C-alpha positions as CSV (number, residue, x, y, z in Angstrom):
1,M,-1.1,65.8,13.5
2,Q,-1.7,62.1,12.8
3,V,-2.4,61.8,9.1
4,A,-3.4,58.7,7.1
5,V,-3.1,58.6,3.4
6,I,-5.5,56.0,2.0
7,G,-4.3,55.2,-1.5
8,A,-0.7,56.1,-1.6
9,G,-0.4,57.0,-5.3
10,A,0.5,60.1,-7.2
11,V,-1.9,62.4,-5.4
12,G,-1.8,60.9,-1.9
13,C,2.0,60.7,-1.8
14,Y,2.4,64.3,-3.0
15,Y,0.1,65.9,-0.4
16,G,1.1,63.3,2.3
17,G,4.8,64.0,1.5
18,L,4.3,67.8,2.0
19,L,2.6,67.2,5.3
20,L,5.4,64.8,6.3
21,R,8.0,67.3,5.5
22,A,6.1,69.9,7.6
23,G,6.5,67.6,10.6
24,H,3.3,65.7,10.8
25,D,3.1,62.0,11.5
26,V,2.0,60.4,8.2
27,T,1.1,56.8,7.5
28,F,0.7,55.7,3.9
29,I,-1.7,52.9,3.0
30,G,-0.9,51.6,-0.4
31,R,0.4,48.8,-2.7
32,Q,3.2,46.5,-1.6
33,P,6.0,47.9,-3.8
34,H,5.4,51.4,-2.5
35,V,4.9,50.3,1.1
36,D,8.2,48.3,1.0
37,A,10.2,51.1,-0.5
38,I,8.8,53.7,1.9
39,N,9.4,51.5,5.0
40,A,13.0,50.7,3.8
41,H,14.1,54.1,2.6
42,G,11.4,56.7,3.4
43,L,9.3,58.5,0.8
44,L,11.3,60.1,-2.0
45,L,9.7,63.5,-2.4
46,D,10.9,65.0,-5.7
47,T,9.5,68.5,-6.3
48,Q,10.7,71.6,-8.0
49,S,12.1,72.9,-4.7
50,F,13.0,69.8,-2.8
51,N,14.4,66.4,-3.6
52,G,15.1,63.9,-0.8
53,H,14.0,60.9,1.3
54,L,11.7,61.5,4.3
55,P,11.3,58.8,6.9
56,A,7.8,57.5,6.9
57,K,5.5,54.7,7.9
58,A,3.6,52.6,5.3
59,A,1.3,49.6,5.3
60,T,-0.9,47.7,2.9
61,D,-4.1,47.9,4.9
62,A,-5.8,50.2,7.3
63,S,-5.4,47.9,10.4
64,A,-2.2,49.9,11.0
65,L,-4.2,53.0,11.8
66,A,-5.5,54.3,15.2
67,S,-7.9,57.3,15.0
68,P,-6.0,59.6,12.8
69,D,-6.7,63.3,13.0
70,L,-6.9,63.6,9.2
71,V,-7.5,61.1,6.4
72,L,-6.5,61.9,2.9
73,F,-8.7,59.5,0.9
74,C,-7.1,59.1,-2.5
75,V,-8.1,55.7,-3.9
76,K,-9.5,55.2,-7.4
77,S,-13.2,55.8,-7.7
78,A,-14.0,52.1,-8.2
79,D,-12.4,51.3,-4.9
80,T,-14.2,53.9,-2.8
81,E,-16.6,51.5,-1.0
82,Q,-14.1,48.8,-0.3
83,A,-11.5,51.2,1.0
84,G,-14.1,53.1,3.0
85,R,-15.3,49.9,4.7
86,S,-11.6,49.2,5.7
87,L,-11.8,52.3,7.9
88,A,-14.5,50.9,10.1
89,G,-13.5,51.3,13.8
90,R,-10.4,53.3,12.9
91,L,-12.0,56.8,12.8
92,G,-12.4,59.0,15.9
93,P,-15.4,61.3,16.3
94,D,-13.1,64.3,15.4
95,T,-11.3,62.7,12.4
96,S,-11.5,64.8,9.3
97,I,-11.8,62.9,6.0
98,L,-10.8,64.7,2.8
99,S,-11.8,63.0,-0.5
100,L,-9.1,63.9,-3.0
101,Q,-10.6,61.9,-5.8
102,N,-11.7,62.4,-9.3
103,G,-15.4,62.5,-10.1
104,V,-18.2,64.1,-8.2
105,D,-20.0,61.4,-6.2
106,N,-17.2,59.9,-4.2
107,P,-17.8,61.9,-1.0
108,Q,-21.4,60.8,-0.9
109,R,-20.4,57.1,-1.5
110,L,-17.7,57.3,1.1
111,R,-20.1,58.9,3.6
112,A,-22.6,56.1,3.0
113,V,-20.2,53.3,3.9
114,T,-18.3,55.0,6.8
115,G,-21.2,56.9,8.4
116,H,-18.7,59.7,8.9
117,D,-18.7,63.2,7.4
118,V,-16.6,63.6,4.3
119,I,-15.2,66.9,3.0
120,P,-15.0,67.1,-0.8
121,A,-11.7,68.3,-2.2
122,V,-10.7,69.2,-5.8
123,V,-7.1,68.6,-6.7
124,Y,-5.0,70.6,-9.1
125,V,-1.7,68.9,-9.3
126,G,0.5,67.2,-11.9
127,S,2.4,64.4,-10.2
128,E,3.4,60.8,-10.9
129,M,4.8,57.8,-9.1
130,A,8.2,57.7,-10.8
131,G,9.1,54.4,-9.0
132,P,8.4,52.5,-5.8
133,G,8.0,55.1,-3.0
134,H,9.1,57.9,-5.4
135,I,6.7,60.8,-5.9
136,R,7.6,63.3,-8.7
137,H,5.9,66.6,-8.9
138,H,5.4,68.2,-12.3
139,G,3.4,71.4,-11.4
140,G,0.4,72.8,-9.6
141,G,-0.6,71.6,-6.2
142,A,-3.6,73.7,-5.1
143,L,-6.5,72.2,-3.3
144,V,-10.1,73.5,-3.0
145,I,-12.1,72.0,-0.2
146,G,-15.8,72.1,0.8
147,A,-17.1,74.1,3.7
148,S,-17.3,72.2,7.0
149,P,-16.8,72.9,10.8
150,A,-13.2,71.6,10.4
151,S,-12.3,73.3,7.1
152,D,-10.8,76.5,8.6
153,V,-8.4,74.5,10.7
154,L,-7.6,72.2,7.8
155,V,-6.8,75.2,5.6
156,Q,-4.3,76.5,8.2
157,T,-2.6,73.1,8.5
158,L,-2.4,72.5,4.8
159,Q,-1.2,76.0,4.0
160,A,1.5,75.8,6.7
161,A,2.7,72.7,4.8
162,G,3.1,74.7,1.6
163,I,-0.3,73.5,0.1
164,Q,-2.3,76.3,-1.4
165,T,-5.8,75.6,0.0
166,T,-9.0,77.5,-0.3
167,I,-12.6,76.8,0.8
168,A,-15.3,76.9,-1.9
169,G,-18.7,78.1,-1.0
170,D,-20.1,76.0,-3.8
171,I,-18.0,72.9,-3.9
172,D,-20.4,71.2,-6.3
173,T,-19.6,73.7,-9.0
174,T,-15.9,73.3,-8.4
175,Q,-16.2,69.5,-8.6
176,W,-18.2,69.5,-11.8
177,T,-15.8,72.0,-13.4
178,K,-12.9,69.7,-12.7
179,L,-15.0,66.7,-13.9
180,I,-15.9,68.5,-17.2
181,T,-12.2,69.3,-17.7
182,N,-11.3,65.6,-17.2
183,C,-14.0,64.7,-19.7
184,A,-12.4,67.0,-22.2
185,F,-8.9,65.7,-22.1
186,N,-8.5,62.4,-20.2
187,A,-9.8,59.9,-22.8
188,L,-8.2,61.5,-25.8
189,S,-4.8,61.7,-24.1
190,A,-5.2,58.1,-22.9
191,V,-6.2,56.5,-26.2
192,A,-3.4,58.1,-28.1
193,G,-0.9,57.9,-25.2
194,I,-0.1,61.5,-25.9
195,A,0.4,64.8,-24.0
196,Y,-2.0,67.7,-24.2
197,G,0.2,69.9,-26.4
198,P,0.8,67.5,-29.3
199,M,-2.8,66.2,-28.9
200,M,-4.2,69.7,-29.8
201,Q,-2.2,69.8,-33.0
202,V,-4.4,67.1,-34.5
203,E,-7.1,68.5,-36.7
204,G,-10.6,68.0,-35.1
205,T,-9.4,67.5,-31.6
206,S,-10.7,70.8,-30.4
207,D,-14.1,70.1,-32.0
208,V,-14.3,66.8,-30.1
209,I,-13.3,68.5,-26.8
210,A,-15.9,71.3,-27.4
211,S,-18.7,68.7,-27.9
212,A,-17.7,66.7,-24.8
213,V,-17.6,69.9,-22.7
214,Q,-21.0,71.1,-23.9
215,E,-22.7,67.8,-23.2
216,A,-21.2,67.6,-19.7
217,A,-22.1,71.2,-18.9
218,D,-25.7,70.5,-20.0
219,V,-25.8,67.5,-17.7
220,A,-24.3,69.5,-14.8
221,R,-26.9,72.3,-15.2
222,A,-29.7,69.8,-15.3
223,C,-28.4,68.5,-12.0
224,G,-28.8,72.0,-10.6
225,V,-25.1,72.9,-10.7
226,S,-24.1,76.4,-11.7
227,I,-21.6,76.2,-14.6
228,S,-19.8,79.3,-16.0
229,Q,-20.8,80.3,-19.5
230,D,-17.1,80.7,-20.4
231,L,-16.0,77.3,-19.1
232,A,-15.3,75.9,-22.6
233,A,-13.0,78.8,-23.3
234,Q,-11.2,78.4,-20.0
235,I,-10.8,74.6,-20.6
236,M,-9.2,75.3,-24.0
237,K,-6.4,77.2,-22.2
238,T,-5.3,74.0,-20.4
239,P,-3.1,72.4,-23.1
240,A,-1.0,75.6,-23.5
241,A,-0.5,75.8,-19.8
242,M,0.3,72.1,-19.4
243,P,1.6,71.0,-22.8
244,N,3.7,68.0,-21.5
245,Q,1.0,66.7,-19.2
246,M,-0.4,63.2,-19.8
247,S,-3.9,62.7,-18.3
248,S,-4.3,60.5,-15.2
249,T,-6.3,58.1,-17.5
250,A,-3.3,57.9,-19.9
251,Q,-1.0,57.1,-16.9
252,D,-3.4,54.4,-15.7
253,L,-3.5,52.7,-19.1
254,A,0.3,53.0,-19.6
255,R,0.7,51.1,-16.3
256,G,-1.9,48.5,-17.1
257,K,-4.2,49.7,-14.4
258,P,-8.0,50.0,-14.7
259,S,-8.9,53.6,-15.5
260,E,-11.6,55.8,-13.9
261,I,-13.3,56.5,-17.2
262,D,-16.7,55.1,-15.9
263,F,-16.6,57.8,-13.2
264,L,-15.5,60.6,-15.7
265,N,-17.1,60.5,-19.1
266,G,-19.1,57.5,-18.0
267,Y,-20.7,59.4,-15.2
268,V,-21.8,62.1,-17.6
269,V,-23.3,59.4,-19.8
270,R,-25.2,57.8,-16.9
271,K,-26.5,61.1,-15.5
272,G,-27.4,62.2,-19.1
273,A,-29.5,59.0,-19.6
274,E,-31.3,59.6,-16.3
275,L,-32.1,63.2,-17.3
276,G,-32.9,62.6,-21.0
277,I,-29.8,64.5,-22.2
278,P,-27.9,63.0,-25.2
279,T,-24.2,62.5,-24.6
280,P,-22.9,60.8,-27.7
281,T,-19.4,62.3,-27.6
282,N,-18.8,61.4,-24.0
283,R,-20.2,57.9,-24.7
284,A,-17.7,57.5,-27.6
285,L,-14.8,58.7,-25.5
286,Q,-15.8,56.2,-22.7
287,V,-16.0,53.3,-25.2
288,M,-12.7,54.2,-26.8
289,V,-10.9,53.9,-23.4
290,K,-12.8,50.7,-22.6
291,L,-11.6,49.3,-25.9
292,V,-8.0,50.0,-25.1
293,E,-8.5,48.4,-21.7
294,R,-10.0,45.3,-23.3
295,R,-7.1,45.1,-25.8
296,K,-4.6,45.2,-22.9
297,E,-6.5,42.5,-21.1
298,M,-6.5,40.3,-24.1
299,S,-2.8,40.8,-24.8
300,G,-1.9,40.3,-21.2
301,S,-3.8,37.0,-21.1
302,S,-2.4,35.6,-24.3
């Protein structure tokens, strides 16, 4: 299968790497340091069961692509439209696009700029780019994808590559559940630069998380999405299961990259305002991350 990874970062390189190892023809579209390393040495896939270089192709823009069978769309939420427009003329009628992005509205935004069907996917993996062209896997790796005419074949392909994949009948609920989990942990981990385990040892952290979860769940239900009544209890189990995990927002801030906070807690704030639902905790968490970003901008420009 011809596979294109748009946004060759921690998510795209992990799943693209597993497909590459399974024998598929994978092209990674990403930033120059990763592209140069992959083209020179291959992708360094560093997982719990495999560690080695895999020969691969990489480029900095989508002009290198020719009608891939599958697109793994993994760019940051703020880059969805720009990256989507770069695919113009590069998609065949049978190309499948999986949106492996945080947030809940990226598939619709991507569909709007490409005119192509997009299958939502929810990602459960802990991974990081440990260096140029070096993907390190920390745990997890399951995918949940939306139902579509292509989904059954995609599940077979992904599972054959060692990617646990299931189809969700109600992908909206799955997406919102992941978003609410991100709203609970991402900002706090990012502002403190701390992993989930130590974060929970600070008095009051669980109260802030509970408030953020309740607000986000209220907004989701107002949007017509079914949210489990025990979601908060399930979310509270995450730090014990992943005590050493830093949120993706924390990783973004540590690398001096723009975060996706406007598409996580910020999305809940915007939808809450539209629906008349107060979201003060999510607003505070969004602003805290924006303040850290602003501080980094000022220190970088001085």
